[in-house]
C-alpha positions as CSV (number, residue, x, y, z in Angstrom):
1,X,165.2,43.5,160.4
2,X,168.3,44.9,158.6
3,X,166.6,44.6,155.3
4,X,163.5,46.4,156.7
5,X,165.7,49.2,158.0
6,X,167.4,49.6,154.6
7,X,164.1,49.7,152.8
8,X,162.8,52.3,155.3
9,X,165.9,54.4,154.8
10,X,165.5,54.2,151.0
11,X,161.8,55.2,151.3
12,X,162.7,58.2,153.6
13,X,165.4,59.3,151.2
14,X,163.1,59.1,148.2
15,X,160.4,61.0,150.1
16,X,162.9,63.6,151.1
17,X,164.2,63.9,147.6
18,X,160.7,64.3,146.2
19,X,159.9,66.9,148.8
20,X,163.0,68.9,147.9
21,X,162.2,68.6,144.2
22,X,158.7,69.9,144.8
23,X,160.1,72.8,146.9
24,X,162.6,73.8,144.3
25,X,160.2,73.5,141.3
26,X,157.4,75.4,143.0
27,X,156.6,78.8,141.4
28,X,157.2,80.4,144.8
29,X,160.7,79.1,145.0
30,X,163.6,81.5,144.5
31,X,166.0,78.7,143.8
32,X,166.4,79.7,140.1
33,X,165.8,83.2,139.0
34,X,164.7,85.3,137.2
35,X,161.2,84.0,136.5
36,X,157.9,85.8,136.3
37,X,155.0,84.6,138.4
38,X,152.7,87.6,138.8
39,X,152.0,91.2,137.9
40,X,150.4,93.8,140.0
41,X,147.1,95.7,140.4
42,X,143.5,94.5,139.8
43,X,144.5,92.8,136.6
44,X,145.0,89.1,135.8
45,X,146.4,87.2,132.8
46,X,144.5,84.1,131.7
47,X,146.8,81.5,130.2
48,X,146.3,78.0,128.7
49,X,148.8,75.2,128.6
50,X,149.4,71.9,126.7
51,X,147.3,72.5,123.5
52,X,146.1,73.2,121.0
53,X,143.6,70.3,121.0
54,X,140.9,70.0,118.5
55,X,137.5,70.0,120.2
56,X,138.8,71.7,123.3
57,X,140.9,74.7,122.3
58,X,138.3,75.8,119.7
59,X,135.6,75.9,122.4
60,X,137.9,77.9,124.6
61,X,138.4,80.4,121.8
62,X,134.6,80.6,121.3
63,X,134.3,81.6,125.0
64,X,137.1,84.1,124.8
65,X,135.7,85.7,121.7
66,X,132.2,86.0,123.2
67,X,133.6,87.5,126.5
68,X,136.0,89.8,124.7
69,X,139.0,88.4,126.6
70,X,142.5,88.0,125.2
71,X,144.5,85.0,126.6
72,X,147.9,83.6,126.3
73,X,148.3,80.1,124.9
74,X,151.5,78.2,125.8
75,X,151.5,75.6,123.1
76,X,153.4,72.4,122.7
77,X,155.3,72.1,119.4
78,X,154.0,68.7,118.3
79,X,150.4,69.9,118.9
80,X,151.0,73.2,117.0
81,X,152.2,71.2,114.0
82,X,149.1,69.0,114.2
83,X,146.6,71.9,114.6
84,X,148.0,75.0,112.7
85,X,144.5,76.3,112.0
86,X,143.8,76.7,115.7
87,X,147.0,78.8,116.1
88,X,145.9,80.9,113.2
89,X,142.6,81.5,114.9
90,X,144.4,82.5,118.1
91,X,146.4,85.0,116.2
92,X,143.4,86.4,114.4
93,X,141.5,86.8,117.7
94,X,144.4,88.8,119.2
95,X,145.6,86.1,121.6
96,X,149.2,85.6,122.5
97,X,150.9,82.3,121.4
98,X,154.0,81.3,123.4
99,X,156.4,78.4,123.9
100,X,155.7,75.4,126.1
101,X,158.4,73.1,124.6
102,X,158.1,70.7,121.7
103,X,157.4,67.4,123.5
104,X,156.6,68.5,127.1
105,X,159.6,66.9,128.9
106,X,161.2,68.0,132.1
107,X,163.6,70.4,130.6
108,X,166.0,70.4,133.5
109,X,167.1,66.8,132.7
110,X,168.0,67.6,129.2
111,X,171.5,68.4,127.8
112,X,172.0,71.6,125.8
113,X,171.4,70.3,122.3
114,X,168.1,68.6,123.2
115,X,167.1,71.6,125.4
116,X,167.7,74.0,122.5
117,X,165.7,71.7,120.1
118,X,162.7,71.8,122.5
119,X,162.6,75.6,122.3
120,X,163.5,76.1,118.6
121,X,161.2,73.4,117.2
122,X,158.2,74.9,119.0
123,X,159.1,78.4,117.8
124,X,159.4,77.0,114.2
125,X,155.9,75.4,114.5
126,X,154.4,78.6,115.8
127,X,156.1,80.7,113.1
128,X,155.1,78.3,110.3
129,X,151.4,78.6,111.3
130,X,151.2,82.3,112.1
131,X,154.4,84.1,111.1
132,X,154.9,85.1,114.7
133,X,157.8,84.8,117.0
134,X,157.6,84.2,120.8
135,X,158.8,86.1,123.8
136,X,158.0,83.7,126.7
137,X,158.9,80.2,127.7
138,X,156.8,78.3,130.3
139,X,158.8,75.1,131.2
140,X,156.6,72.1,131.5
141,X,155.9,71.2,135.2
142,X,157.7,74.5,136.1
143,X,161.0,72.5,135.8
144,X,163.9,74.9,135.5
145,X,167.5,75.1,136.4
146,X,170.4,77.3,135.4
147,X,170.7,75.6,132.0
148,X,167.0,76.2,131.3
149,X,167.2,79.8,132.2
150,X,170.3,80.2,130.1
151,X,168.7,78.5,127.1
152,X,165.7,80.8,127.4
153,X,167.9,83.8,127.5
154,X,170.0,82.7,124.5
155,X,166.7,82.2,122.5
156,X,165.4,85.7,123.5
157,X,162.8,84.5,126.0
158,X,161.8,85.2,129.5
159,X,160.6,82.3,131.8
160,X,157.1,82.6,133.1
161,X,155.4,80.4,135.7
162,X,152.1,81.0,137.4
163,X,150.2,82.2,140.4
164,X,147.1,80.1,140.2
165,X,146.7,76.5,138.8
166,X,144.7,73.4,139.7
167,X,146.4,70.2,140.5
168,X,145.6,66.9,138.9
169,X,144.0,65.2,141.9
170,X,140.3,66.0,141.6
171,X,139.1,65.6,137.9
172,X,135.8,64.4,139.2
173,X,135.0,67.3,141.4
174,X,132.2,69.6,140.5
175,X,132.9,72.6,138.3
176,X,131.9,74.9,141.1
177,X,134.4,73.2,143.5
178,X,137.2,73.3,140.9
179,X,136.5,77.0,140.1
180,X,136.5,78.0,143.7
181,X,139.7,76.1,144.3
182,X,141.4,78.0,141.5
183,X,139.9,81.3,142.5
184,X,141.1,81.1,146.1
185,X,144.7,81.3,144.6
186,X,144.0,84.5,142.7
187,X,145.4,87.8,143.9
188,X,146.3,91.1,142.3
189,X,148.3,90.5,139.1
190,X,147.7,86.8,139.1
191,X,148.8,84.6,136.2
192,X,146.2,81.9,135.9
193,X,146.7,78.6,134.2
194,X,144.0,76.4,132.7
195,X,144.8,73.4,130.4
196,X,143.4,73.0,127.0
197,X,145.4,69.8,126.3
198,X,147.3,67.0,127.8
199,X,151.1,67.5,127.2
200,X,150.4,68.1,123.5
201,X,148.8,64.8,122.8
202,X,146.1,64.5,120.2
203,X,143.5,63.7,122.8
204,X,142.5,66.1,125.6
205,X,143.2,63.5,128.3
206,X,142.3,63.9,131.9
207,X,142.5,67.7,132.1
208,X,139.9,68.8,129.5
209,X,137.6,69.7,132.4
210,X,139.8,72.7,133.1
211,X,139.0,74.3,129.7
212,X,135.3,73.9,130.6
213,X,135.8,76.3,133.5
214,X,136.8,79.2,131.3
215,X,133.5,81.0,131.2
216,X,132.9,80.5,134.9
217,X,136.3,81.8,135.9
218,X,136.0,84.9,133.7
219,X,132.6,85.7,135.1
220,X,133.7,85.2,138.7
221,X,136.8,87.4,138.3
222,X,134.9,90.2,136.6
223,X,132.4,90.1,139.5
224,X,135.4,90.7,141.8
225,X,136.5,93.7,139.9
226,X,139.4,92.2,137.9
227,X,140.3,93.2,134.4
228,X,141.9,90.7,132.0
229,X,145.1,91.5,130.2
230,X,147.5,89.8,127.9
231,X,150.7,88.5,129.5
232,X,152.7,91.2,127.8
233,X,150.4,93.9,129.1
234,X,150.5,92.4,132.6
235,X,154.3,92.6,132.5
236,X,154.2,96.2,131.3
237,X,152.0,97.2,134.1
238,X,154.3,95.5,136.6
239,X,157.4,97.1,135.1
240,X,156.4,100.7,134.4
241,X,158.7,102.8,132.2
242,X,161.2,104.8,134.1
């Protein structure tokens, strides 16, 4: 009985710790600021995480070009080094390319040298492919603490999270159900996340279905009167010049 109580106590502690972690890491949490989670007005920013991935990102780019929508791609450094041509196409199409770390770790468990490397190596990969720098950091999993925010600041970046994103629990749901689940989260100034990769791996993995929703999401949001903007433009609208 004593052993059972100990086990139950450990289980409750683990559950409580996980619940606290989820609360702190939520984009809605004010535990670590400043971060950007939304803009304002009938404008949304469409963003993509975890790529680029051959066979997935290129199809997303086809849709964006056809629909005349500019998006923001938060790329993983190791994927950027593997697929520089996809980054060059993003740049040529007028899309933003931003920093999503080099290997997709939880940044808040890293010490400063490793944390800096995750940011710098990704910037180097983006610059090597496109000649561009970056202005934004989206921490994988939304994981952030004071050290992450300080590292972003030292490297000249603002931290951005999201307003609307699918979880990973229903990859076999219908496209309509998935799109509706995402769209229910959209509000004025929303920052929307779809995935065009799987943590920068060479294969799309279990989230490739999200990229397939791109055209459907664009069409539905336009029907609701939303306009699409780059992340930089969304931020300018939310912070008008004084």
